[in-house]
N, CA and C atoms of all chains as a GROMACS GRO file, in nm:
protein
  603
    1MET      N    1  -0.125   1.136  -1.204
    1MET     CA    2   0.014   1.182  -1.200
    1MET      C    3   0.105   1.036  -1.154
    2ALA      N    4   0.177   1.057  -1.245
    2ALA     CA    5   0.258   0.890  -1.217
    2ALA      C    6   0.326   0.881  -1.070
    3ASN      N    7   0.355   0.742  -1.019
    3ASN     CA    8   0.426   0.730  -0.919
    3ASN      C    9   0.542   0.790  -0.886
    4SER      N   10   0.623   0.781  -1.034
    4SER     CA   11   0.757   0.843  -1.033
    4SER      C   12   0.759   0.980  -1.005
    5ASP      N   13   0.681   1.055  -1.045
    5ASP     CA   14   0.679   1.185  -1.020
    5ASP      C   15   0.712   1.230  -0.898
    6THR      N   16   0.698   1.154  -0.792
    6THR     CA   17   0.712   1.158  -0.659
    6THR      C   18   0.814   1.121  -0.586
    7ARG      N   19   0.879   1.189  -0.486
    7ARG     CA   20   0.990   1.142  -0.439
    7ARG      C   21   0.961   1.148  -0.276
    8PHE      N   22   1.016   1.045  -0.179
    8PHE     CA   23   1.057   1.034  -0.053
    8PHE      C   24   1.161   1.062   0.017
    9ILE      N   25   1.193   1.140   0.082
    9ILE     CA   26   1.308   1.181   0.151
    9ILE      C   27   1.282   1.191   0.328
   10TYR      N   28   1.401   1.086   0.341
   10TYR     CA   29   1.439   1.077   0.515
   10TYR      C   30   1.598   1.073   0.511
   11ALA      N   31   1.610   1.087   0.629
   11ALA     CA   32   1.749   1.149   0.668
   11ALA      C   33   1.854   0.989   0.682
   12ASN      N   34   1.944   0.954   0.628
   12ASN     CA   35   2.010   0.855   0.664
   12ASN      C   36   2.060   0.858   0.814
   13ASP      N   37   2.107   0.736   0.844
   13ASP     CA   38   2.184   0.728   0.985
   13ASP      C   39   2.307   0.789   0.990
   14ASP      N   40   2.394   0.800   0.870
   14ASP     CA   41   2.532   0.877   0.859
   14ASP      C   42   2.506   1.016   0.822
   15GLY      N   43   2.391   1.091   0.814
   15GLY     CA   44   2.380   1.220   0.828
   15GLY      C   45   2.352   1.278   0.690
   16GLY      N   46   2.325   1.198   0.602
   16GLY     CA   47   2.306   1.228   0.442
   16GLY      C   48   2.132   1.188   0.448
   17ILE      N   49   2.097   1.198   0.316
   17ILE     CA   50   1.974   1.204   0.291
   17ILE      C   51   1.948   1.086   0.217
   18CYS      N   52   1.816   1.033   0.202
   18CYS     CA   53   1.800   0.909   0.112
   18CYS      C   54   1.659   0.942   0.040
   19ILE      N   55   1.667   0.909  -0.081
   19ILE     CA   56   1.580   0.980  -0.205
   19ILE      C   57   1.517   0.877  -0.250
   20VAL      N   58   1.362   0.809  -0.211
   20VAL     CA   59   1.314   0.710  -0.262
   20VAL      C   60   1.220   0.732  -0.372
   21ILE      N   61   1.256   0.664  -0.495
   21ILE     CA   62   1.201   0.704  -0.610
   21ILE      C   63   1.090   0.586  -0.654
   22PRO      N   64   0.986   0.611  -0.638
   22PRO     CA   65   0.883   0.491  -0.677
   22PRO      C   66   0.842   0.449  -0.815
   23ALA      N   67   0.853   0.329  -0.850
   23ALA     CA   68   0.822   0.258  -0.963
   23ALA      C   69   0.670   0.275  -1.034
   24ASP      N   70   0.681   0.316  -1.155
   24ASP     CA   71   0.556   0.319  -1.201
   24ASP      C   72   0.471   0.165  -1.225
   25ASN      N   73   0.564   0.092  -1.240
   25ASN     CA   74   0.511  -0.058  -1.280
   25ASN      C   75   0.503  -0.133  -1.178
   26THR      N   76   0.398  -0.101  -1.085
   26THR     CA   77   0.357  -0.164  -0.963
   26THR      C   78   0.215  -0.142  -0.936
   27ASP      N   79   0.157  -0.227  -0.875
   27ASP     CA   80  -0.019  -0.226  -0.822
   27ASP      C   81  -0.015  -0.112  -0.685
   28LEU      N   82   0.111  -0.129  -0.645
   28LEU     CA   83   0.105  -0.055  -0.509
   28LEU      C   84   0.083   0.081  -0.526
   29THR      N   85   0.030   0.158  -0.436
   29THR     CA   86  -0.004   0.301  -0.437
   29THR      C   87   0.101   0.387  -0.402
   30LEU      N   88   0.122   0.499  -0.388
   30LEU     CA   89   0.209   0.597  -0.326
   30LEU      C   90   0.250   0.568  -0.153
   31ASP      N   91   0.106   0.576  -0.124
   31ASP     CA   92   0.127   0.545   0.043
   31ASP      C   93   0.165   0.408   0.073
   32GLN      N   94   0.124   0.337  -0.016
   32GLN     CA   95   0.158   0.167   0.007
   32GLN      C   96   0.350   0.148  -0.007
   33ILE      N   97   0.380   0.215  -0.102
   33ILE     CA   98   0.543   0.233  -0.132
   33ILE      C   99   0.590   0.300  -0.007
   34LYS      N  100   0.533   0.388   0.051
   34LYS     CA  101   0.594   0.458   0.132
   34LYS      C  102   0.579   0.409   0.263
   35ALA      N  103   0.494   0.333   0.311
   35ALA     CA  104   0.474   0.247   0.442
   35ALA      C  105   0.585   0.126   0.408
   36LYS      N  106   0.612   0.071   0.302
   36LYS     CA  107   0.708  -0.049   0.289
   36LYS      C  108   0.848  -0.006   0.280
   37ASP      N  109   0.879   0.063   0.203
   37ASP     CA  110   1.003   0.115   0.166
   37ASP      C  111   1.082   0.216   0.245
   38CYS      N  112   0.987   0.311   0.298
   38CYS     CA  113   1.078   0.413   0.423
   38CYS      C  114   1.068   0.340   0.526
   39PRO      N  115   1.152   0.404   0.622
   39PRO     CA  116   1.172   0.329   0.768
   39PRO      C  117   1.029   0.404   0.862
   40SER      N  118   0.992   0.325   0.934
   40SER     CA  119   0.870   0.388   0.987
   40SER      C  120   0.906   0.453   1.132
   41GLY      N  121   1.018   0.462   1.167
   41GLY     CA  122   1.078   0.523   1.259
   41GLY      C  123   1.136   0.671   1.211
   42LYS      N  124   1.120   0.739   1.126
   42LYS     CA  125   1.186   0.834   1.064
   42LYS      C  126   1.090   0.942   1.013
   43THR      N  127   1.127   1.070   1.000
   43THR     CA  128   1.039   1.164   0.940
   43THR      C  129   1.051   1.135   0.786
   44VAL      N  130   0.929   1.119   0.725
   44VAL     CA  131   0.968   1.122   0.576
   44VAL      C  132   0.870   1.221   0.505
   45TYR      N  133   0.936   1.247   0.433
   45TYR     CA  134   0.887   1.389   0.358
   45TYR      C  135   0.839   1.352   0.228
   46THR      N  136   0.743   1.378   0.162
   46THR     CA  137   0.678   1.383   0.003
   46THR      C  138   0.690   1.492  -0.102
   47VAL      N  139   0.757   1.493  -0.145
   47VAL     CA  140   0.840   1.581  -0.258
   47VAL      C  141   0.790   1.584  -0.410
   48ASN      N  142   0.774   1.655  -0.485
   48ASN     CA  143   0.762   1.650  -0.611
   48ASN      C  144   0.905   1.626  -0.676
   49LYS      N  145   0.920   1.521  -0.766
   49LYS     CA  146   1.053   1.508  -0.824
   49LYS      C  147   1.125   1.646  -0.865
   50SER      N  148   1.039   1.754  -0.908
   50SER     CA  149   1.128   1.873  -0.943
   50SER      C  150   1.211   1.934  -0.858
   51GLU      N  151   1.157   1.911  -0.732
   51GLU     CA  152   1.228   1.967  -0.585
   51GLU      C  153   1.359   1.923  -0.619
   52ILE      N  154   1.409   1.802  -0.633
   52ILE     CA  155   1.565   1.726  -0.657
   52ILE      C  156   1.665   1.809  -0.710
   53PRO      N  157   1.770   1.832  -0.657
   53PRO     CA  158   1.832   1.907  -0.736
   53PRO      C  159   1.907   1.815  -0.866
   54THR      N  160   1.941   1.862  -0.971
   54THR     CA  161   1.989   1.760  -1.071
   54THR      C  162   2.140   1.797  -1.091
   55ASP      N  163   2.187   1.871  -1.024
   55ASP     CA  164   2.349   1.893  -0.990
   55ASP      C  165   2.418   1.793  -0.886
   56ARG      N  166   2.448   1.716  -0.896
   56ARG     CA  167   2.480   1.592  -0.812
   56ARG      C  168   2.635   1.636  -0.745
   57SER      N  169   2.709   1.708  -0.796
   57SER     CA  170   2.854   1.743  -0.765
   57SER      C  171   2.852   1.697  -0.602
   58PHE      N  172   2.766   1.720  -0.529
   58PHE     CA  173   2.812   1.711  -0.356
   58PHE      C  174   2.673   1.645  -0.355
   59ARG      N  175   2.667   1.550  -0.399
   59ARG     CA  176   2.511   1.464  -0.348
   59ARG      C  177   2.523   1.394  -0.202
   60ASN      N  178   2.670   1.353  -0.149
   60ASN     CA  179   2.672   1.262  -0.069
   60ASN      C  180   2.652   1.396   0.070
   61ALA      N  181   2.647   1.538   0.029
   61ALA     CA  182   2.652   1.606   0.139
   61ALA      C  183   2.518   1.676   0.159
   62TRP      N  184   2.404   1.623   0.083
   62TRP     CA  185   2.283   1.677   0.072
   62TRP      C  186   2.217   1.675   0.201
   63THR      N  187   2.144   1.784   0.262
   63THR     CA  188   2.055   1.739   0.341
   63THR      C  189   1.911   1.830   0.298
   64TYR      N  190   1.811   1.803   0.399
   64TYR     CA  191   1.658   1.832   0.360
   64TYR      C  192   1.598   1.892   0.462
   65THR      N  193   1.586   2.009   0.416
   65THR     CA  194   1.466   2.111   0.552
   65THR      C  195   1.333   2.143   0.470
   66GLU      N  196   1.216   2.163   0.516
   66GLU     CA  197   1.110   2.221   0.446
   66GLU      C  198   1.121   2.344   0.452
   67MET      N  199  -0.967  -1.456  -1.213
   67MET     CA  200  -0.863  -1.497  -1.276
   67MET      C  201  -0.836  -1.648  -1.303
   68SER      N  202  -0.814  -1.717  -1.386
   68SER     CA  203  -0.783  -1.842  -1.382
   68SER      C  204  -0.649  -1.885  -1.376
   69THR      N  205  -0.629  -2.008  -1.295
   69THR     CA  206  -0.500  -2.065  -1.304
   69THR      C  207  -0.490  -2.203  -1.363
   70LEU      N  208  -0.377  -2.208  -1.439
   70LEU     CA  209  -0.339  -2.320  -1.509
   70LEU      C  210  -0.273  -2.427  -1.394
   71LYS      N  211  -0.301  -2.533  -1.421
   71LYS     CA  212  -0.211  -2.635  -1.320
   71LYS      C  213  -0.175  -2.724  -1.380
   72VAL      N  214  -0.087  -2.753  -1.374
   72VAL     CA  215   0.011  -2.866  -1.445
   72VAL      C  216   0.148  -2.933  -1.394
   73ASN      N  217   0.160  -3.012  -1.411
   73ASN     CA  218   0.321  -3.062  -1.372
   73ASN      C  219   0.406  -3.053  -1.454
   74THR      N  220   0.398  -3.053  -1.574
   74THR     CA  221   0.521  -3.042  -1.661
   74THR      C  222   0.475  -2.962  -1.803
   75ILE      N  223   0.586  -2.901  -1.866
   75ILE     CA  224   0.540  -2.809  -1.990
   75ILE      C  225   0.649  -2.881  -2.078
   76GLN      N  226   0.616  -2.911  -2.194
   76GLN     CA  227   0.737  -2.972  -2.287
   76GLN      C  228   0.677  -2.898  -2.431
   77ASN      N  229   0.781  -2.907  -2.527
   77ASN     CA  230   0.756  -2.842  -2.656
   77ASN      C  231   0.681  -2.943  -2.745
   78THR      N  232   0.622  -2.907  -2.848
   78THR     CA  233   0.539  -2.969  -2.920
   78THR      C  234   0.591  -3.115  -2.974
   79SER      N  235   0.726  -3.138  -2.945
   79SER     CA  236   0.781  -3.267  -2.976
   79SER      C  237   0.793  -3.329  -2.864
   80GLY      N  238   0.757  -3.286  -2.769
   80GLY     CA  239   0.765  -3.356  -2.611
   80GLY      C  240   0.918  -3.344  -2.562
   81GLY      N  241   0.987  -3.260  -2.598
   81GLY     CA  242   1.110  -3.233  -2.537
   81GLY      C  243   1.097  -3.125  -2.448
   82ALA      N  244   1.238  -3.081  -2.414
   82ALA     CA  245   1.230  -2.950  -2.322
   82ALA      C  246   1.159  -2.958  -2.224
   83SER      N  247   1.170  -3.068  -2.142
   83SER     CA  248   1.053  -3.041  -2.024
   83SER      C  249   1.087  -2.980  -1.909
   84SER      N  250   0.996  -2.907  -1.872
   84SER     CA  251   1.018  -2.798  -1.732
   84SER      C  252   0.908  -2.839  -1.637
   85THR      N  253   0.924  -2.850  -1.531
   85THR     CA  254   0.821  -2.901  -1.419
   85THR      C  255   0.784  -2.738  -1.378
   86ALA      N  256   0.662  -2.733  -1.324
   86ALA     CA  257   0.614  -2.592  -1.263
   86ALA      C  258   0.730  -2.538  -1.156
   87ASP      N  259   0.778  -2.634  -1.052
   87ASP     CA  260   0.880  -2.595  -0.970
   87ASP      C  261   0.990  -2.525  -1.024
   88GLN      N  262   1.045  -2.594  -1.144
   88GLN     CA  263   1.156  -2.546  -1.219
   88GLN      C  264   1.145  -2.406  -1.310
   89LEU      N  265   1.024  -2.399  -1.334
   89LEU     CA  266   0.980  -2.261  -1.373
   89LEU      C  267   0.967  -2.155  -1.289
   90SER      N  268   0.916  -2.203  -1.190
   90SER     CA  269   0.900  -2.080  -1.059
   90SER      C  270   1.047  -2.069  -1.026
   91SER      N  271   1.127  -2.159  -0.981
   91SER     CA  272   1.235  -2.144  -0.921
   91SER      C  273   1.365  -2.065  -1.001
   92GLY      N  274   1.339  -2.090  -1.154
   92GLY     CA  275   1.450  -2.008  -1.225
   92GLY      C  276   1.410  -1.908  -1.312
   93ARG      N  277   1.282  -1.876  -1.298
   93ARG     CA  278   1.224  -1.766  -1.368
   93ARG      C  279   1.299  -1.610  -1.293
   94ILE      N  280   1.303  -1.505  -1.380
   94ILE     CA  281   1.347  -1.364  -1.306
   94ILE      C  282   1.236  -1.317  -1.230
   95ARG      N  283   1.253  -1.304  -1.086
   95ARG     CA  284   1.150  -1.279  -1.015
   95ARG      C  285   1.139  -1.101  -1.011
   96ALA      N  286   1.241  -1.031  -1.042
   96ALA     CA  287   1.248  -0.898  -1.014
   96ALA      C  288   1.365  -0.837  -1.116
   97TRP      N  289   1.320  -0.720  -1.177
   97TRP     CA  290   1.464  -0.668  -1.236
   97TRP      C  291   1.427  -0.510  -1.242
   98VAL      N  292   1.532  -0.438  -1.266
   98VAL     CA  293   1.522  -0.307  -1.291
   98VAL      C  294   1.639  -0.260  -1.359
   99ASN      N  295   1.606  -0.145  -1.452
   99ASN     CA  296   1.727  -0.051  -1.510
   99ASN      C  297   1.707   0.083  -1.474
  100LEU      N  298   1.816   0.152  -1.426
  100LEU     CA  299   1.793   0.293  -1.410
  100LEU      C  300   1.920   0.350  -1.436
  101ASP      N  301   1.887   0.495  -1.464
  101ASP     CA  302   1.963   0.581  -1.530
  101ASP      C  303   2.014   0.681  -1.380
  102GLY      N  304   2.170   0.678  -1.358
  102GLY     CA  305   2.199   0.737  -1.230
  102GLY      C  306   2.231   0.878  -1.276
  103GLY      N  307   2.230   0.885  -1.418
  103GLY     CA  308   2.251   1.052  -1.414
  103GLY      C  309   2.375   1.096  -1.438
  104GLY      N  310   2.508   0.998  -1.457
  104GLY     CA  311   2.620   1.046  -1.430
  104GLY      C  312   2.687   1.130  -1.557
  105SER      N  313   2.664   1.094  -1.658
  105SER     CA  314   2.714   1.173  -1.787
  105SER      C  315   2.592   1.319  -1.791
  106SER      N  316   2.508   1.283  -1.752
  106SER     CA  317   2.386   1.427  -1.794
  106SER      C  318   2.363   1.482  -1.674
  107ASN      N  319   2.427   1.424  -1.553
  107ASN     CA  320   2.405   1.522  -1.420
  107ASN      C  321   2.275   1.560  -1.394
  108HIS      N  322   2.157   1.438  -1.385
  108HIS     CA  323   2.071   1.468  -1.354
  108HIS      C  324   2.037   1.357  -1.217
  109ALA      N  325   1.910   1.357  -1.175
  109ALA     CA  326   1.880   1.278  -1.086
  109ALA      C  327   1.832   1.148  -1.124
  110PRO      N  328   1.861   1.050  -1.042
  110PRO     CA  329   1.858   0.903  -1.080
  110PRO      C  330   1.714   0.850  -1.106
  111GLN      N  331   1.661   0.793  -1.236
  111GLN     CA  332   1.545   0.781  -1.259
  111GLN      C  333   1.536   0.605  -1.298
  112ILE      N  334   1.416   0.548  -1.295
  112ILE     CA  335   1.414   0.419  -1.319
  112ILE      C  336   1.335   0.416  -1.462
  113ASN      N  337   1.433   0.345  -1.522
  113ASN     CA  338   1.397   0.350  -1.682
  113ASN      C  339   1.273   0.254  -1.709
  114ALA      N  340   1.295   0.096  -1.633
  114ALA     CA  341   1.190   0.004  -1.656
  114ALA      C  342   1.246  -0.076  -1.546
  115SER      N  343   1.102  -0.164  -1.528
  115SER     CA  344   1.113  -0.240  -1.394
  115SER      C  345   1.017  -0.368  -1.380
  116PHE      N  346   1.034  -0.456  -1.298
  116PHE     CA  347   0.969  -0.560  -1.296
  116PHE      C  348   0.929  -0.595  -1.125
  117ASN      N  349   0.832  -0.621  -1.067
  117ASN     CA  350   0.831  -0.661  -0.933
  117ASN      C  351   0.930  -0.605  -0.852
  118VAL      N  352   0.943  -0.446  -0.892
  118VAL     CA  353   1.016  -0.320  -0.821
  118VAL      C  354   0.917  -0.249  -0.752
  119SER      N  355   0.922  -0.202  -0.641
  119SER     CA  356   0.825  -0.098  -0.577
  119SER      C  357   0.869   0.056  -0.600
  120SER      N  358   1.028   0.028  -0.580
  120SER     CA  359   1.080   0.166  -0.574
  120SER      C  360   1.240   0.135  -0.560
  121ILE      N  361   1.309   0.221  -0.595
  121ILE     CA  362   1.497   0.233  -0.559
  121ILE      C  363   1.465   0.354  -0.488
  122ALA      N  364   1.604   0.356  -0.433
  122ALA     CA  365   1.622   0.482  -0.333
  122ALA      C  366   1.768   0.519  -0.352
  123ASP      N  367   1.775   0.658  -0.363
  123ASP     CA  368   1.914   0.726  -0.403
  123ASP      C  369   1.971   0.707  -0.254
  124VAL      N  370   2.054   0.648  -0.227
  124VAL     CA  371   2.114   0.643  -0.079
  124VAL      C  372   2.229   0.764  -0.068
  125SER      N  373   2.300   0.769  -0.169
  125SER     CA  374   2.438   0.851  -0.173
  125SER      C  375   2.485   0.836  -0.330
  126GLN      N  376   2.590   0.907  -0.363
  126GLN     CA  377   2.651   0.893  -0.504
  126GLN      C  378   2.650   0.741  -0.522
  127SER      N  379   2.582   0.710  -0.632
  127SER     CA  380   2.593   0.575  -0.689
  127SER      C  381   2.566   0.447  -0.609
  128THR      N  382   2.508   0.470  -0.501
  128THR     CA  383   2.452   0.376  -0.419
  128THR      C  384   2.308   0.335  -0.421
  129TYR      N  385   2.264   0.248  -0.399
  129TYR     CA  386   2.066   0.235  -0.448
  129TYR      C  387   2.048   0.118  -0.398
  130ASN      N  388   1.915   0.144  -0.309
  130ASN     CA  389   1.865   0.026  -0.266
  130ASN      C  390   1.761   0.021  -0.359
  131ILE      N  391   1.713  -0.135  -0.391
  131ILE     CA  392   1.636  -0.173  -0.475
  131ILE      C  393   1.530  -0.267  -0.390
  132TYR      N  394   1.394  -0.207  -0.389
  132TYR     CA  395   1.282  -0.277  -0.291
  132TYR      C  396   1.160  -0.320  -0.392
  133TRP      N  397   1.185  -0.459  -0.348
  133TRP     CA  398   1.104  -0.583  -0.415
  133TRP      C  399   0.936  -0.526  -0.402
  134ASP      N  400   0.877  -0.552  -0.514
  134ASP     CA  401   0.745  -0.517  -0.465
  134ASP      C  402   0.679  -0.644  -0.405
  135THR      N  403   0.701  -0.798  -0.456
  135THR     CA  404   0.668  -0.873  -0.361
  135THR      C  405   0.793  -0.924  -0.315
  136ASP      N  406   0.808  -0.954  -0.196
  136ASP     CA  407   0.919  -0.986  -0.116
  136ASP      C  408   0.969  -1.126  -0.129
  137PHE      N  409   1.106  -1.163  -0.147
  137PHE     CA  410   1.140  -1.327  -0.136
  137PHE      C  411   1.127  -1.364  -0.007
  138SER      N  412   1.098  -1.505  -0.030
  138SER     CA  413   1.054  -1.584   0.125
  138SER      C  414   1.173  -1.598   0.206
  139ASN      N  415   1.312  -1.554   0.163
  139ASN     CA  416   1.437  -1.596   0.223
  139ASN      C  417   1.559  -1.511   0.135
  140THR      N  418   1.657  -1.494   0.182
  140THR     CA  419   1.755  -1.421   0.161
  140THR      C  420   1.880  -1.505   0.041
  141ASN      N  421   1.837  -1.618   0.001
  141ASN     CA  422   1.935  -1.689  -0.049
  141ASN      C  423   1.878  -1.678  -0.206
  142TYR      N  424   1.827  -1.580  -0.238
  142TYR     CA  425   1.828  -1.522  -0.381
  142TYR      C  426   1.941  -1.481  -0.446
  143ALA      N  427   1.953  -1.490  -0.561
  143ALA     CA  428   2.069  -1.484  -0.654
  143ALA      C  429   2.034  -1.337  -0.700
  144ILE      N  430   2.145  -1.251  -0.728
  144ILE     CA  431   2.136  -1.149  -0.794
  144ILE      C  432   2.248  -1.104  -0.883
  145ALA      N  433   2.220  -1.073  -0.998
  145ALA     CA  434   2.317  -1.023  -1.086
  145ALA      C  435   2.283  -0.868  -1.118
  146SER      N  436   2.437  -0.817  -1.137
  146SER     CA  437   2.386  -0.645  -1.154
  146SER      C  438   2.510  -0.583  -1.230
  147PHE      N  439   2.478  -0.490  -1.301
  147PHE     CA  440   2.575  -0.404  -1.396
  147PHE      C  441   2.554  -0.267  -1.385
  148ALA      N  442   2.675  -0.223  -1.401
  148ALA     CA  443   2.682  -0.050  -1.392
  148ALA      C  444   2.786  -0.005  -1.488
  149GLY      N  445   2.759   0.078  -1.593
  149GLY     CA  446   2.829   0.125  -1.683
  149GLY      C  447   2.816   0.294  -1.696
  150PHE      N  448   2.904   0.358  -1.777
  150PHE     CA  449   2.914   0.488  -1.787
  150PHE      C  450   2.880   0.519  -1.962
  151ASP      N  451   2.860   0.641  -1.980
  151ASP     CA  452   2.834   0.671  -2.122
  151ASP      C  453   2.953   0.746  -2.182
  152ASN      N  454   3.039   0.659  -2.239
  152ASN     CA  455   3.132   0.726  -2.305
  152ASN      C  456   3.233   0.809  -2.210
  153TYR      N  457   3.252   0.731  -2.072
  153TYR     CA  458   3.344   0.787  -1.988
  153TYR      C  459   3.493   0.721  -1.954
  154ASP      N  460   3.584   0.780  -1.916
  154ASP     CA  461   3.728   0.708  -1.920
  154ASP      C  462   3.738   0.654  -1.819
  155GLN      N  463   3.671   0.567  -1.763
  155GLN     CA  464   3.659   0.497  -1.642
  155GLN      C  465   3.569   0.369  -1.651
  156GLN      N  466   3.630   0.267  -1.554
  156GLN     CA  467   3.542   0.142  -1.547
  156GLN      C  468   3.457   0.164  -1.447
  157ASN      N  469   3.351   0.037  -1.430
  157ASN     CA  470   3.261   0.057  -1.298
  157ASN      C  471   3.217  -0.092  -1.276
  158TRP      N  472   3.226  -0.108  -1.165
  158TRP     CA  473   3.150  -0.261  -1.116
  158TRP      C  474   3.060  -0.215  -1.020
  159VAL      N  475   3.018  -0.330  -0.983
  159VAL     CA  476   2.900  -0.338  -0.854
  159VAL      C  477   2.939  -0.415  -0.739
  160SER      N  478   2.942  -0.339  -0.635
  160SER     CA  479   2.950  -0.443  -0.490
  160SER      C  480   2.836  -0.414  -0.407
  161SER      N  481   2.862  -0.473  -0.292
  161SER     CA  482   2.793  -0.468  -0.178
  161SER      C  483   2.849  -0.326  -0.122
  162PRO      N  484   2.781  -0.250  -0.056
  162PRO     CA  485   2.817  -0.120   0.035
  162PRO      C  486   2.938  -0.174   0.131
  163THR      N  487   3.039  -0.074   0.145
  163THR     CA  488   3.166  -0.089   0.223
  163THR      C  489   3.097  -0.073   0.393
  164SER      N  490   3.150  -0.202   0.466
  164SER     CA  491   3.154  -0.166   0.601
  164SER      C  492   3.006  -0.207   0.621
  165THR      N  493   2.935  -0.296   0.566
  165THR     CA  494   2.808  -0.308   0.584
  165THR      C  495   2.765  -0.440   0.588
  166ALA      N  496   2.703  -0.484   0.729
  166ALA     CA  497   2.690  -0.634   0.722
  166ALA      C  498   2.585  -0.696   0.633
  167LEU      N  499   2.591  -0.815   0.577
  167LEU     CA  500   2.515  -0.883   0.490
  167LEU      C  501   2.390  -0.872   0.496
  168SER      N  502   2.337  -0.915   0.632
  168SER     CA  503   2.187  -0.877   0.680
  168SER      C  504   2.138  -0.751   0.657
  169THR      N  505   2.212  -0.645   0.647
  169THR     CA  506   2.158  -0.499   0.621
  169THR      C  507   2.130  -0.480   0.484
  170TRP      N  508   2.258  -0.516   0.390
  170TRP     CA  509   2.214  -0.470   0.251
  170TRP      C  510   2.139  -0.589   0.184
  171LYS      N  511   2.126  -0.705   0.226
  171LYS     CA  512   2.045  -0.770   0.158
  171LYS      C  513   1.932  -0.853   0.251
  172GLN      N  514   1.821  -0.797   0.232
  172GLN     CA  515   1.692  -0.855   0.320
  172GLN      C  516   1.613  -0.896   0.198
  173THR      N  517   1.479  -0.970   0.247
  173THR     CA  518   1.406  -1.017   0.162
  173THR      C  519   1.307  -0.921   0.113
  174SER      N  520   1.304  -0.799   0.147
  174SER     CA  521   1.237  -0.682   0.072
  174SER      C  522   1.320  -0.624  -0.004
  175MET      N  523   1.455  -0.587   0.021
  175MET     CA  524   1.533  -0.518  -0.079
  175MET      C  525   1.678  -0.556  -0.076
  176VAL      N  526   1.728  -0.498  -0.156
  176VAL     CA  527   1.876  -0.528  -0.177
  176VAL      C  528   1.990  -0.390  -0.168
  177GLN      N  529   2.097  -0.350  -0.153
  177GLN     CA  530   2.143  -0.224  -0.164
  177GLN      C  531   2.307  -0.252  -0.202
  178LEU      N  532   2.317  -0.190  -0.328
  178LEU     CA  533   2.432  -0.202  -0.405
  178LEU      C  534   2.489  -0.075  -0.442
  179HIS      N  535   2.617  -0.113  -0.444
  179HIS     CA  536   2.702   0.023  -0.475
  179HIS      C  537   2.781  -0.008  -0.612
  180ALA      N  538   2.776   0.085  -0.694
  180ALA     CA  539   2.827   0.106  -0.827
  180ALA      C  540   2.958   0.174  -0.799
  181VAL      N  541   3.070   0.084  -0.810
  181VAL     CA  542   3.227   0.135  -0.799
  181VAL      C  543   3.309   0.195  -0.879
  182TYR      N  544   3.328   0.311  -0.862
  182TYR     CA  545   3.405   0.373  -0.958
  182TYR      C  546   3.562   0.332  -0.929
  183ALA      N  547   3.642   0.327  -1.045
  183ALA     CA  548   3.790   0.282  -1.030
  183ALA      C  549   3.844   0.346  -0.902
  184ASN      N  550   3.829   0.537  -0.895
  184ASN     CA  551   3.884   0.587  -0.795
  184ASN      C  552   3.790   0.604  -0.685
  185GLU      N  553   3.815   0.534  -0.553
  185GLU     CA  554   3.715   0.541  -0.441
  185GLU      C  555   3.702   0.700  -0.389
  186LEU      N  556   3.812   0.762  -0.427
  186LEU     CA  557   3.774   0.925  -0.383
  186LEU      C  558   3.704   1.004  -0.443
  187HIS      N  559   3.682   0.957  -0.576
  187HIS     CA  560   3.597   1.076  -0.632
  187HIS      C  561   3.502   0.959  -0.755
  188ASN      N  562   3.385   0.917  -0.701
  188ASN     CA  563   3.288   0.814  -0.735
  188ASN      C  564   3.210   0.905  -0.840
  189ARG      N  565   3.128   0.856  -0.901
  189ARG     CA  566   3.058   0.913  -1.029
  189ARG      C  567   2.899   0.804  -1.007
  190ASP      N  568   2.784   0.848  -1.042
  190ASP     CA  569   2.668   0.807  -1.075
  190ASP      C  570   2.697   0.728  -1.168
  191PRO      N  571   2.636   0.613  -1.222
  191PRO     CA  572   2.644   0.532  -1.347
  191PRO      C  573   2.531   0.578  -1.406
  192ASP      N  574   2.563   0.584  -1.574
  192ASP     CA  575   2.458   0.615  -1.653
  192ASP      C  576   2.353   0.496  -1.687
  193ASP      N  577   2.408   0.379  -1.656
  193ASP     CA  578   2.314   0.249  -1.704
  193ASP      C  579   2.331   0.142  -1.555
  194PHE      N  580   2.251   0.128  -1.492
  194PHE     CA  581   2.278   0.041  -1.372
  194PHE      C  582   2.157  -0.064  -1.389
  195SER      N  583   2.197  -0.200  -1.369
  195SER     CA  584   2.089  -0.273  -1.373
  195SER      C  585   2.105  -0.391  -1.253
  196VAL      N  586   1.980  -0.468  -1.202
  196VAL     CA  587   1.963  -0.555  -1.120
  196VAL      C  588   1.864  -0.655  -1.165
  197ILE      N  589   1.923  -0.799  -1.171
  197ILE     CA  590   1.837  -0.918  -1.184
  197ILE      C  591   1.834  -1.001  -1.051
  198ALA      N  592   1.685  -1.037  -0.986
  198ALA     CA  593   1.723  -1.110  -0.888
  198ALA      C  594   1.619  -1.245  -0.919
  199ILE      N  595   1.670  -1.381  -0.887
  199ILE     CA  596   1.631  -1.470  -0.909
  199ILE      C  597   1.618  -1.554  -0.762
  200GLY      N  598   1.489  -1.628  -0.764
  200GLY     CA  599   1.519  -1.683  -0.615
  200GLY      C  600   1.344  -1.720  -0.605
  201THR      N  601   1.353  -1.760  -0.475
  201THR     CA  602   1.205  -1.796  -0.390
  201THR      C  603   1.161  -1.708  -0.324
   0.00000   0.00000   0.00000
C-alpha cells in the first residue's frame, strides 16, 4: 500500500481538522511521517484516504469523530 | 555508497565553474506539486514531490508542506504558484492571515495559503506548487 493511501487527521486549534497526506517519494515510513509531521500533544487518527469526503463545499466546517 | 569529493566542477571547455558550495546552496532542496481539487471537487493529492514527507490540508486552500530533510535554519527561499483549471478568477499565494512568521515558516515546514480574489468565498487551487532553496 502506498503512503498516499493513508491520511492522518487531528484537530486544529481553531476547531477545524487538519488532514495530513503522506508523500510517496520518501524513505520515511508512515509511522515516521506521523511522528514527524503531526503534533505530539494531540490525538491523531489514521484513516484510509477513501474516508475523506470529496465534496469540499464546507471544508472549513469539517470535524472528525471515530 | 561512494562520495565524489571535488572543489570545482567545470564544463569540458574549462568554463562554467561551480564550486561544491555553490551547487549545494543553489540547488532546489525540495519541491512539491499538488492538486487541491478545486474544479473536480476532490480531496487534495500530491502529484509529485522531492524531499517532502507530507502535505497537510489545513483548511480550504491552505496547506502545510513538511520537508523530509529539514533545513538548518529558516532563511531558505520559497517560490510558490497556485492556479485554477479554466475558472474565472485569479489566484496567488501568501502566508496565512494573522499568523506569526515563526509559526508558518519553520525549519521543518511551511504553511501557505492560496488566496482567491474574493476572500469571502475561497476555492481550492487545481495546481499548487512550492519550490524551496536554502541550506
